[in-house]
C-alpha positions in Angstrom: -59.2 -8.7 -85.2 -61.6 -6.8 -83.4 -61.1 -4.3 -80.4 -62.1 -5.1 -76.7 -65.1 -4.9 -75.2 -66.1 -1.6 -73.3 -66.9 -3.5 -70.2 -63.3 -5.3 -69.7 -62.2 -2.3 -67.0 -65.2 -3.0 -65.5 -64.6 -6.6 -64.9 -61.2 -6.1 -63.7 -62.5 -3.7 -61.0 -64.7 -6.5 -59.9 -61.9 -9.0 -59.7 -60.1 -6.5 -57.7 -63.1 -5.6 -55.1 -63.8 -9.1 -54.6 -59.9 -9.7 -54.1 -60.1 -6.6 -51.8 -63.2 -8.1 -49.6 -61.2 -11.4 -49.3 -58.2 -10.2 -48.0 -60.4 -7.9 -45.5 -62.0 -10.2 -44.4 -62.9 -10.4 -40.5 -64.9 -12.7 -38.9 -67.5 -15.3 -41.2 -68.7 -12.2 -43.3 -67.8 -14.2 -46.3 -69.2 -17.1 -47.6 -67.6 -20.5 -47.2 -66.6 -20.8 -50.7 -64.2 -17.7 -51.2 -63.1 -18.0 -47.8 -61.7 -22.1 -48.8 -60.0 -20.5 -51.8 -57.7 -18.6 -49.4 -54.3 -20.4 -47.6 -54.8 -21.8 -44.2 -52.2 -19.5 -43.0 -54.1 -16.2 -44.2 -57.1 -17.5 -43.0 -55.7 -18.4 -39.2 -53.8 -14.8 -39.2 -57.2 -13.3 -39.9 -59.0 -15.0 -37.7 -57.1 -13.3 -34.6 -58.4 -9.8 -35.6 -61.9 -9.4 -33.5 -64.6 -7.0 -35.1 -64.0 -4.8 -32.8 -60.5 -3.7 -32.1 -61.4 -3.0 -28.2 -62.2 -6.4 -27.2 -58.2 -7.3 -28.3 -56.7 -10.4 -29.7 -59.0 -13.6 -30.0 -57.1 -15.6 -27.8 -58.3 -19.0 -28.7 -57.4 -18.3 -32.4 -54.3 -16.8 -31.3 -53.1 -20.1 -29.9 -54.5 -22.0 -33.3 -52.0 -19.6 -35.0 -49.1 -20.4 -32.8 -50.0 -24.1 -32.6 -50.0 -24.0 -36.6 -46.7 -22.1 -36.7 -45.0 -24.4 -34.3 -46.3 -27.7 -36.9 -45.1 -25.9 -40.0 -42.5 -23.9 -39.4 -41.4 -23.0 -43.5 -44.8 -21.2 -43.5 -43.2 -18.7 -40.5 -41.7 -16.4 -42.9 -45.4 -16.0 -44.6 -47.1 -15.3 -41.9 -44.8 -12.5 -40.8 -45.1 -11.3 -44.4 -48.6 -11.2 -44.4 -48.7 -9.6 -40.6 -46.6 -6.9 -41.6 -48.6 -6.2 -44.6 -51.8 -6.0 -42.8 -50.1 -3.6 -40.1 -49.0 -1.3 -43.1 -52.4 -0.8 -43.9 -53.8 -0.4 -40.7 -51.2 2.4 -40.0 -51.9 4.1 -43.1 -55.6 4.2 -42.4 -55.1 5.0 -38.6 -56.8 1.7 -37.4 -54.6 1.8 -34.4 -56.6 -0.9 -32.8 -55.9 -3.2 -35.0 -52.1 -2.4 -35.3 -51.7 -2.8 -31.7 -53.6 -6.4 -32.1 -50.8 -7.2 -34.7 -47.9 -6.2 -32.7 -48.9 -8.3 -29.5 -49.3 -11.2 -32.0 -46.3 -10.8 -33.4 -44.7 -10.8 -30.1 -46.2 -13.5 -29.5 -45.0 -15.6 -32.4 -41.5 -14.5 -31.8 -41.4 -16.2 -28.3 -42.8 -19.3 -29.1 -40.8 -20.3 -31.8 -37.1 -20.4 -32.3 -36.5 -22.9 -35.4 -34.2 -22.1 -37.9 -37.0 -20.0 -40.2 -36.9 -17.5 -37.4 -34.9 -15.1 -39.4 -37.3 -14.4 -42.3 -40.0 -13.8 -39.7 -37.7 -11.4 -37.9 -37.1 -9.8 -40.8 -40.9 -9.1 -41.3 -40.7 -7.9 -37.8 -38.1 -5.8 -37.8 -39.7 -4.2 -41.0 -43.1 -3.6 -38.7 -41.0 -2.0 -35.8 -39.5 0.1 -38.2 -43.0 1.4 -39.7 -43.9 2.2 -36.2 -40.8 4.1 -35.2 -41.1 6.2 -38.3 -44.4 6.9 -37.6 -45.1 10.6 -36.1 -47.3 9.3 -33.1 -45.9 8.6 -29.6 -47.8 6.1 -28.7 -46.9 4.0 -31.9 -43.3 4.8 -31.5 -43.6 3.7 -28.0 -45.3 0.4 -29.0 -42.5 -0.3 -31.6 -39.8 0.4 -28.8 -41.1 -2.4 -26.6 -41.8 -4.9 -29.0 -38.0 -4.4 -30.3 -37.0 -4.4 -26.1 -39.0 -7.9 -25.7 -37.3 -9.1 -29.4 -34.0 -8.1 -27.9 -34.0 -10.2 -24.9 -34.8 -13.1 -26.9 -31.7 -15.0 -28.0 -31.7 -17.0 -31.5 -30.6 -20.3 -32.0 -29.1 -19.3 -35.4 -27.2 -16.3 -36.1 -28.1 -13.8 -38.7 -25.5 -12.6 -41.8 -27.2 -9.1 -43.1 -29.0 -8.3 -40.5 -28.6 -4.2 -39.9 -29.3 -2.6 -36.6 -28.3 1.1 -38.3 -31.7 2.8 -38.5 -32.7 1.5 -34.8 -29.6 3.3 -33.2 -30.0 6.8 -34.9 -33.8 6.5 -34.3 -33.2 5.9 -30.6 -31.2 8.1 -30.4 -33.3 10.7 -31.6 -36.2 9.7 -29.5 -33.6 10.1 -26.2 -33.2 13.5 -27.3 -37.7 14.4 -28.2 -38.6 17.8 -27.6 -42.0 16.9 -27.9 -44.6 19.7 -26.0 -45.8 17.8 -23.3 -43.9 16.8 -20.7 -45.2 13.7 -19.8 -45.5 12.4 -23.4 -41.8 13.8 -23.9 -40.1 12.1 -20.9 -42.0 8.6 -21.9 -40.6 8.9 -25.5 -37.1 9.6 -23.9 -37.5 6.8 -22.1 -38.6 4.6 -24.8 -35.5 5.7 -26.9 -33.1 4.8 -24.0 -34.9 1.3 -23.9 -34.5 0.9 -27.3 -30.7 1.5 -27.1 -30.3 -0.8 -24.4 -32.3 -3.6 -26.4 -29.7 -2.8 -29.4 -26.7 -3.1 -27.4 -27.5 -6.3 -25.6 -28.8 -7.7 -29.2 -25.4 -6.9 -30.8 -22.5 -6.7 -28.3 -22.1 -10.2 -27.9 -22.7 -11.3 -31.8 -19.6 -11.4 -33.8 -21.7 -11.5 -37.0 -23.7 -8.1 -36.1 -22.2 -5.0 -37.7 -19.4 -3.7 -34.3 -21.7 -1.8 -32.0 -18.4 0.2 -30.6 -17.6 1.6 -34.0 -17.1 5.1 -33.6 -20.0 5.9 -35.8 -22.3 4.1 -33.4 -21.1 5.5 -29.7 -20.6 8.8 -31.2 -24.9 8.6 -30.9 -25.4 6.5 -28.3 -23.5 7.6 -25.6 -24.6 11.6 -26.2 -28.2 10.2 -26.1 -27.3 8.6 -22.7 -25.4 11.9 -21.3 -28.2 14.1 -22.5 -30.7 12.4 -20.4 -28.4 12.3 -17.1 -27.8 15.9 -17.2 -31.8 16.8 -18.2 -32.4 14.1 -14.7 -30.0 16.5 -12.8 -31.7 19.4 -14.0 -35.3 18.5 -13.2 -34.1 17.0 -10.0 -32.3 20.3 -9.0 -35.7 22.2 -10.1 -38.1 19.6 -8.0 -39.7 21.6 -4.9 -39.4 18.3 -2.3 -38.5 15.1 -2.2 -42.1 14.3 -1.5 -43.7 15.8 -4.0 -41.1 14.1 -6.4 -40.9 10.9 -5.4 -43.5 9.8 -7.7 -41.9 11.5 -10.5 -39.1 10.0 -9.9 -40.3 6.6 -10.8 -41.0 7.9 -14.3 -37.5 9.9 -14.8 -35.7 8.5 -17.5 -32.3 9.1 -15.0 -32.1 5.9 -13.4 -32.9 4.1 -16.7 -30.4 5.9 -18.5 -27.7 5.5 -15.6 -28.5 1.7 -16.0 -28.3 1.3 -19.5 -24.9 3.3 -19.5 -23.5 1.0 -17.0 -24.7 -2.2 -18.8 -23.0 -0.5 -22.2 -19.7 0.3 -20.2 -19.4 -3.5 -18.4 -19.5 -5.3 -21.5 -16.7 -2.9 -23.4 -13.8 -5.1 -23.9 -10.2 -3.9 -24.0 -9.8 -2.5 -27.6 -13.2 -0.9 -27.0 -12.5 1.4 -23.8 -11.7 4.4 -26.0 -14.6 4.2 -28.6 -16.7 4.1 -25.1 -14.8 7.3 -23.5 -13.9 9.4 -26.4 -17.8 10.9 -27.2 -18.2 11.5 -23.1 -15.1 13.5 -23.4 -16.5 15.4 -26.4 -19.9 15.9 -24.8 -18.4 17.6 -22.0 -16.2 19.3 -24.2 -19.4 20.5 -26.3 -21.5 21.4 -23.7 -18.6 23.4 -21.3 -19.7 20.9 -18.5 -16.0 20.6 -17.3 -16.0 23.7 -15.2 -18.8 22.8 -12.9 -17.0 19.6 -12.6 -19.7 18.1 -10.6 -21.4 16.1 -13.7 -18.2 15.5 -15.1 -16.8 13.6 -12.1 -20.6 11.9 -11.7 -20.1 10.6 -15.7 -16.7 9.3 -14.8 -17.4 7.9 -11.4 -20.2 5.7 -13.2 -17.3 4.9 -16.0 -14.5 3.7 -13.6 -17.3 2.2 -11.7 -18.7 -0.1 -14.5 -15.6 -0.8 -16.3 -13.6 -4.1 -15.8 -10.7 -3.0 -13.3 -7.8 -3.9 -15.6 -8.7 -1.6 -17.8 -8.9 1.5 -15.7 -5.5 2.9 -16.5 -7.2 3.3 -20.1 -9.3 6.1 -18.8 -7.1 7.6 -17.2 -4.6 7.8 -20.4 -7.2 8.9 -22.2 -7.9 11.8 -19.5 -4.1 13.2 -19.3 -3.9 12.8 -23.1 -7.4 15.1 -23.0 -5.6 17.2 -20.1 -2.6 17.9 -22.6 -5.0 18.7 -26.1 -6.4 21.0 -23.5 -3.1 22.7 -22.3 -4.4 26.2 -23.9 -8.0 26.0 -22.7 -9.3 28.1 -19.4 -8.0 27.3 -16.2 -11.8 26.2 -14.8 -11.7 23.9 -17.6 -8.5 22.1 -16.9 -9.2 22.3 -12.9 -12.0 20.2 -14.3 -10.3 17.6 -16.1 -7.5 17.5 -13.4 -10.8 17.0 -10.6 -12.1 14.0 -12.8 -8.5 12.4 -12.9 -8.3 12.7 -8.9 -11.7 11.4 -8.4 -10.7 8.1 -11.0 -7.2 7.9 -9.7 -9.0 7.3 -6.1 -11.8 5.2 -7.6 -9.4 3.1 -9.6 -6.8 2.5 -6.9 -3.3 0.4 -7.9 -4.8 -0.3 -11.3 -5.2 3.5 -12.3 -1.2 4.0 -13.6 -0.9 1.3 -15.5 2.3 0.8 -17.2 3.7 3.8 -18.2 4.1 5.1 -14.4 6.5 8.1 -14.9 4.2 9.2 -18.0 1.4 9.8 -16.1 3.4 12.4 -13.6 5.1 13.8 -16.6 1.9 15.0 -18.0 1.1 16.0 -14.6 4.3 17.9 -13.9 3.9 19.6 -17.7 0.8 20.7 -16.7 2.1 22.5 -13.4 5.0 24.1 -15.4 2.5 25.4 -17.7 0.1 26.7 -15.3 3.3 28.6 -13.9 3.9 30.1 -16.9 1.0 31.3 -17.6 -0.3 32.8 -14.3 3.3 34.6 -14.7 2.4 36.0 -18.0 -1.4 36.7 -17.9 -1.7 35.2 -20.9 -2.0 31.5 -22.8 0.3 32.9 -26.0 3.2 34.3 -23.6 1.6 38.1 -24.2 0.7 40.0 -20.8 -2.9 40.9 -21.0 -3.2 43.6 -17.9 -6.9 43.2 -17.9 -7.3 39.5 -17.5 -4.1 38.7 -15.5 -5.8 38.8 -12.0 -8.5 36.5 -12.7 -6.8 34.3 -14.6 -3.8 34.4 -11.9 -6.4 32.9 -9.0 -7.5 30.5 -11.6 -4.6 29.2 -12.5 -3.9 28.9 -8.2 -6.6 26.6 -7.9 -5.8 24.5 -11.1 -2.2 23.9 -9.6 -3.6 23.2 -6.0 -6.0 20.6 -7.9 -2.9 18.9 -9.8 -1.0 18.7 -6.9 -3.7 16.9 -4.7 -3.6 14.7 -8.3 -0.2 13.9 -8.2 -0.6 12.9 -4.3 -3.9 10.8 -5.2 -1.8 8.7 -7.8 1.0 8.5 -5.9 -0.7 6.9 -3.2 -2.0 4.0 -5.4 1.4 2.8 -5.9 3.8 0.0 -4.0 7.1 1.6 -2.3 9.4 0.9 -4.8 7.4 2.8 -7.3 6.7 5.7 -5.2 10.5 6.0 -4.7 10.8 6.2 -8.7 8.5 9.0 -8.6 10.3 11.0 -6.0 13.4 10.8 -7.5 12.0 11.9 -11.4 10.0 14.8 -9.5 13.4 15.8 -7.7 15.0 15.3 -11.5 12.5 18.3 -12.6 13.4 20.7 -9.9 15.6 23.8 -10.6 18.5 23.6 -8.6 20.3 27.1 -7.3 23.2 27.3 -9.7 22.9 24.4 -11.6 19.9 25.0 -13.8 18.6 28.5 -13.4 15.3 27.7 -14.9 13.1 24.9 -17.0 12.3 24.9 -20.7 9.4 27.3 -20.3 8.1 30.5 -22.0 10.6 33.0 -20.3 9.2 33.1 -16.9 12.3 34.3 -15.6 13.4 34.0 -11.7 10.2 34.5 -10.2 8.8 31.4 -12.6 12.0 29.2 -10.9 11.2 29.8 -7.7 7.2 29.3 -8.0 8.0 25.7 -9.8 10.6 25.2 -7.2 7.4 25.2 -4.8 5.3 23.7 -6.9 7.2 20.7 -7.4 8.0 20.8 -3.9 4.8 20.4 -2.9 4.0 17.6 -5.3 7.0 15.7 -3.1 5.0 16.4 0.3 2.4 14.7 -1.7 3.6 12.1 -2.9 5.9 11.3 0.7 2.6 11.3 2.5 2.1 8.1 4.4 5.9 6.9 2.6 6.7 3.8 4.8 9.8 1.7 4.0 11.8 -0.7 5.9 14.8 -0.1 4.0 15.8 3.7 4.1 19.0 3.3 2.1 17.2 1.9 -1.0 13.9 3.9 -0.5 16.2 7.2 -0.2 19.3 7.2 -2.2 21.7 9.6 -2.4 20.4 10.9 -5.8 17.5 11.8 -4.1 18.6 12.9 -0.3 21.6 15.5 -1.6 19.3 17.6 -3.8 16.3 17.7 -1.3 18.9 18.4 1.5 20.6 21.4 -0.8 17.2 23.2 -0.9 17.1 23.6 2.8 20.3 26.0 2.7 18.4 28.5 0.3 17.3 31.8 1.5 14.0 31.1 0.3 12.0 30.5 4.0 8.8 28.3 1.9 11.2 26.0 0.3 13.2 25.5 3.3 9.8 24.4 5.1 8.7 22.5 2.2 11.9 20.3 2.2 11.3 19.9 6.6 8.1 18.8 5.4 9.1 15.6 3.1 12.2 14.9 5.1 9.3 14.4 8.4 7.4 12.4 6.2 10.1 10.4 5.0 11.5 9.4 8.6 8.2 9.2 9.7 7.1 5.3 9.7 5.3 4.4 13.0 2.8 7.7 13.1 4.9 9.6 15.5 4.8 13.2 13.7 1.5 14.8 15.2 3.0 14.0 18.8 5.8 16.3 17.8 3.3 19.1 16.4 3.8 21.8 19.0 6.9 22.6 20.9 6.8 22.2 24.7 8.3 21.4 27.9 6.7 18.1 28.5 7.1 16.4 32.3 6.4 13.0 31.2 6.8 12.1 27.7 4.5 8.6 27.9 1.7 10.7 27.7 2.7 11.0 23.9 2.3 7.3 23.8 5.6 7.1 21.0 5.8 4.2 19.0 9.5 3.5 19.3 11.4 0.5 17.7 14.7 -1.1 17.8 16.9 0.6 15.1 17.5 -2.1 12.4 20.8 -2.8 10.4 19.5 -0.9 7.9 18.8 1.9 9.8 22.3 2.2 11.5 24.0 1.9 7.9 21.5 4.9 6.5 22.4 7.0 9.6 26.2 6.2 9.5 26.0 7.4 5.8 23.3 10.7 6.2 23.2 11.4 9.6 26.1 14.2 9.2 24.5 15.7 6.5 20.6 16.3 8.3 22.5 17.3 11.7 24.3 19.7 9.4 20.9 21.0 7.8 19.3 21.3 10.7 21.7 23.5 12.3 22.2 25.7 9.6 18.1 26.0 9.3 18.4 27.2 12.9 21.1 29.4 11.8 18.7 31.1 9.0 17.3 34.6 10.0 14.5 34.3 8.1 13.2 31.1 9.8 9.9 31.4 11.3 7.9 29.5 14.3 6.9 27.0 11.6 10.4 26.3 10.8 11.5 25.9 14.1 8.2 23.6 15.4 8.9 21.6 11.9 12.8 20.9 13.3 11.8 19.9 16.3 9.8 17.7 15.0 12.2 16.2 12.9 14.7 16.0 16.0 12.0 13.9 17.9 11.1 11.5 14.8 15.2 11.2 14.5 15.3 10.4 17.9 12.4 7.6 17.9 12.9 6.2 14.4 16.6 6.3 13.7 18.2 6.5 16.8 20.9 4.0 18.3 23.6 5.1 20.7 25.8 6.7 18.5 22.8 8.9 16.8 21.6 9.9 20.5 25.3 11.1 21.5 25.6 12.9 18.1 21.8 14.6 18.5 22.8 15.7 21.6 26.1 17.3 21.0 23.9 19.1 17.7 21.2 20.6 20.5 24.5 21.8 22.6 25.7 23.5 19.6 22.6 25.0 19.2 22.6 26.4 22.3 25.9 28.0 21.9 24.6 29.2 18.1 22.0 31.2 19.8 24.8 32.5 22.4 27.1 34.1 19.7 27.2 37.5 18.8 28.8 37.2 15.1 25.9 35.2 13.4 23.5 38.5 14.0 20.2 36.4 14.5 17.4 38.3 15.5 16.0 38.3 19.0 13.2 36.2 18.2 15.5 33.7 16.6 17.7 33.8 19.5 15.0 33.0 21.8 13.6 30.2 19.2 16.9 28.8 19.0 17.3 28.6 23.0 13.6 26.9 23.4 13.8 24.7 21.0 17.3 22.9 22.3 15.7 23.0 26.0 12.2 21.3 24.5 14.7 18.4 22.7 17.1 17.7 25.4 13.9 17.6 27.8 12.9 14.8 25.2 15.8 13.0 24.5 17.2 12.9 28.5 13.4 11.3 29.0 13.9 8.9 26.0 17.9 7.7 27.5 16.2 7.3 31.0 18.9 8.5 32.8 18.1 9.9 36.0 20.9 11.9 36.1 20.7 13.5 33.0 17.0 14.1 33.4 17.7 15.7 36.6 20.2 18.2 35.1 18.1 19.2 32.1 14.7 19.9 34.9 17.0 21.8 37.1 17.7 24.2 34.1 14.6 24.4 32.8 12.8 25.1 36.4 15.7 28.2 36.5 14.6 29.7 33.2 11.0 29.4 34.1 11.6 31.8 37.1 14.6 33.8 35.6 14.6 33.9 31.9 11.1 32.2 30.7 11.7 33.7 27.3 14.1 31.0 27.0 11.4 27.8 26.8 8.4 27.2 23.9 5.8 28.4 26.2 7.0 31.9 25.9 8.3 32.1 22.5 6.3 30.2 20.4 2.9 31.7 20.7 1.5 34.3 18.8 2.4 37.4 21.0 5.8 36.0 22.3 7.2 38.4 25.4 10.8 38.8 24.5 13.2 41.3 25.2 13.7 44.4 23.4 17.4 44.1 22.6 19.5 40.6 23.6 20.6 39.7 26.5 23.4 38.2 28.1 22.8 34.5 29.0 24.9 32.5 31.2 25.1 30.6 34.4 22.7 28.1 35.9 19.9 29.0 32.9 22.3 27.3 30.6 23.1 23.4 29.9 26.5 22.3 30.2 28.2 20.0 28.0 30.5 18.6 30.6 28.1 18.3 33.2 26.0 15.9 30.3 29.1 14.3 29.6 29.9 13.1 33.2 26.4 11.9 33.6 26.1 10.2 30.6 29.5 8.5 30.7 28.6 6.7 33.8 25.8 5.3 31.6 27.9 3.6 29.3 27.9 6.6 26.7 30.9 7.3 24.5 32.6 10.3 26.7 35.1 11.4 23.9 32.6 12.1 21.3 30.2 13.8 24.0 32.9 16.2 25.1 34.2 16.9 21.4 31.8 20.3 20.3 29.7 19.6 17.0 30.8 21.6 14.7 28.8 21.1 11.3 31.0 19.9 7.7 30.8 22.6 5.3 30.9 21.6 1.6 30.2 23.3 -1.8 26.6 23.2 -1.1 26.9 26.3 0.1 28.0 27.9 -3.1 25.4 26.5 -4.7 22.7 27.6 -2.1 24.0 31.4 -2.0 25.6 31.5 1.4 26.4 35.0 2.6 29.6 34.6 3.2 31.9 31.4 1.8 35.1 33.1 3.2 33.5 33.1 6.6 32.7 29.4 5.6 36.4 28.3 4.8 37.9 30.1 7.7 35.8 28.7 10.4 36.2 24.7 8.7 40.2 25.8 8.7 40.0 26.6 12.7 37.6 23.7 13.4 40.7 21.4 11.6 43.4 23.3 13.5 41.4 22.9 17.2 40.1 19.4 16.6 43.8 17.8 15.2 45.5 16.0 18.2 49.2 16.5 16.6 48.3 20.3 17.5 51.5 20.7 19.5 53.6 19.1 17.0 52.6 20.8 13.9 55.3 23.1 12.6 53.6 26.7 12.0 50.9 26.7 9.4 51.3 29.4 6.4 49.7 32.4 7.6 45.7 32.3 5.4 44.9 35.6 4.3 41.9 37.0 2.3 44.1 37.3 -0.9 45.2 33.3 -0.5 41.7 32.1 0.2 40.7 34.2 -2.7 43.6 32.9 -5.1 42.6 29.2 -4.1 39.1 29.6 -4.9 40.0 31.1 -8.5 42.7 28.0 -8.9 40.0 25.7 -8.2 37.6 27.1 -10.1 40.1 27.3 -13.2 41.1 23.7 -12.8 37.7 22.4 -12.8 37.5 24.1 -16.3 40.9 22.9 -17.7 39.4 19.4 -16.9 36.3 19.7 -18.3 37.8 21.3 -21.8 40.1 18.2 -21.5 37.2 15.9 -21.2 35.4 17.5 -23.7 38.2 17.3 -26.3 38.5 13.2 -25.5 34.8 12.5 -26.1 34.7 14.8 -29.3 38.3 12.8 -30.4 36.6 9.6 -30.0 33.7 10.5 -31.5 35.1 12.2 -34.9 38.5 10.7 -35.4 38.6 8.1 -37.9 38.7 4.4 -36.6 42.5 4.0 -37.8 43.6 6.8 -35.9 41.8 5.6 -32.4 43.3 2.2 -33.0 46.3 3.5 -33.2 46.4 6.1 -30.3 44.8 2.6 -28.2 47.8 0.5 -29.6 50.3 3.4 -28.9 49.3 3.5 -25.5 49.0 0.0 -25.0 53.2 -0.4 -26.3 53.9 2.2 -23.4 52.0 0.6 -20.6 54.0 -3.0 -21.4 57.4 -0.8 -22.0 56.8 0.4 -18.2 55.5 -3.0 -17.1 58.8 -4.4 -18.3 60.7 -2.7 -16.2 59.1 -2.8 -13.2 59.9 -6.5 -13.6 63.2 -6.2 -14.1 64.0 -4.3 -11.4 61.6 -6.1 -8.6 62.7 -9.5 -9.8 66.3 -10.5 -7.6 69.0 -13.1 -8.0 67.3 -15.8 -5.4 69.4 -18.8 -3.8 70.7 -20.7 -7.0 69.5 -24.8 -6.6 72.5 -25.3 -8.8 74.8 -23.9 -5.9 76.1 -20.6 -7.8 76.5 -17.7 -5.4 77.9 -14.3 -5.5 81.3 -13.9 -6.0 81.6 -11.3 -3.3 80.0 -8.3 -1.7 79.2 -5.6 -4.0 79.7 -8.0 -7.1 75.9 -9.1 -8.3 75.8 -12.3 -10.9 75.7 -11.5 -14.1 72.3 -11.7 -14.7 68.7 -12.9 -12.6 67.2 -16.1 -12.8 63.3 -15.7 -13.6 61.4 -18.1 -11.3 60.0 -20.1 -14.3 63.6 -21.0 -15.4 64.9 -22.1 -11.7 65.3 -25.7 -11.5 64.3 -27.1 -7.7 65.0 -30.3 -6.3 62.3 -33.2 -6.6 61.2 -33.2 -3.2 60.0 -29.7 -3.6 57.7 -30.3 -6.7 54.6 -32.2 -6.4 
């Protein structure tokens, strides 16, 4: 067989050159016979390209190509493949004019054709867009992005099962972080990346057949890219010289575009996608230390809360709370930033912010409060003291504590009344009560830590109760809440007592009367206060009947505290005033007047050892309140007596009136002076004038004496012996059978001591007995418990039979059998079920 001729390669080269010439024919540079050999769709595609790319797309030929594509849709995929082939060659040969023409043609074909064959054409289109995005030329990247955005806005008639957008998510995210040298080009690239991400979201978020754009692998790229441009925009705006100079650049800045894209992304998030959308935000803020500045973090979450559907708000709150727990050992500034974001988010979310787990929200915040107290006292996050950083950390921790307290109040304000009552009970259960639980589970902060936790939790209660209004005080303020709260008003710590009084004011004030009692003063006409007074309801009457004596007692003992200051007395006056206008009926008015007169007697007593200021303050408080209550009762003779005493004081003893006591520099006597005569309010006179107006004179004539309870031991009163002796004295003095009583046993200190010791011993025995019973029922076998219960039942039945035998007496016998004589009874008693009655008695 002969060898091939040596000119064969040359002929092959000629054929290749001809084919290349045909493929690159532009215009009419090739003879008609060669052009006729090419497929029609290729000729139509070639005809849209001009000889000079500066002339742009040949519109007439483009219309022919479009008509051909619509007439023969089965050729659309080939048209796309051929355009893609030409574009790839033009990109490789740097013929960018023809690249732009090819992309314009593709865009027009995409907009015009919506047939079932569009999917194959789209694959060619996306292949060309990908080729442009992979280029290192900014103009090609922007061109490819713009084409993709146009494609993203097209609603396809037929679904695609195999299309993937992973490359576009990665590439557009990379463009959002562009660091190109030229700032103008860098801005354009970043804006193109943002638009591309927006297009990907629009194309995939509602298409169930596409890869889930909400997967963490995609969200971890999209969300940080958007936040990066938001943050970069803030820095650019902060450096701009003036609004006038920056007005033109702001239109080109990617900040507004980024925010719009971010809002659109969040607005499309369903219930199950909120977590995947918010988690990258938290991570971005952590990685770039953006919690400490607060501003950017707050802005991000404002966008989130306003963009997502309102019923999903609590999911964002829960994620923030979980993130706060995860950062519990981070610096105070970071935790404070998260808490500030929580505060803003709760205000936006309103009633939907807490969600179904109400108490869990407050439990997390209270836990952070307790941890902050421990950190402040120990000076470190691991429990070891670090002297060098303690002052700085203590300052930061106090700021965090205030932020947590404000956040607790913000959350509480979004709750309805019944849920707020539950939160109040929940917080009250967390407060360590003196003598009951001396410390919360903590890192060992000691008594000072317990005191600080008490104060912080009471401050939280102040925030929760602010604006609290209810129509039924009994249900809103059960004994389980009110009694522990009032027990704190007996502690020696003045700050704790003041917080308790502020809480009581918020709970009782239902008509915004509290600001009108902010200052203690003698007002000649209280109509200027414009008090809102409603008739006391039945529920209010029941509340005062149940808890009134407790409130009076704590007011009295609060005035008795030597450590009480000006603010305490002003708050006590406000409490008395609110009781008078919010919860007062005739009986309550009488008790309040008795309480005011008892306060006057307290200030006169020399046994209490009150300082001069406290004596004068109590006198002034009683005078101001009697001036208020006399005008509320509108009894002229009562008002006249009060005003006469006040006038005498103004002339002779001005230091017994609030205007001279509750000022910055009060003018008080250096030593206690004896107060008597016309400067005192007389109980007999008040009883007389009020009795004529129908008030209970017997009750008015009885001096008020507080009822002492076991709370005094829990609150560390100074002398329990004094408490019990006073109680015994009161009982003996107020007893109506005083003259008829036999001489009582002499009460000595030893007697009181033995009584206290015996009662404590009995309590311990009773507690031990109960413990043994519980332990027996927990550990004993079932047969033993059943036998024990059966024996008790048998014993009970035998006792009942004995009682029935004793109580049954022989009734008159219908059969005529009677007793044989005095002292002789029948041999047996006839039970009632054995008696025979006449027919007339039975029906």
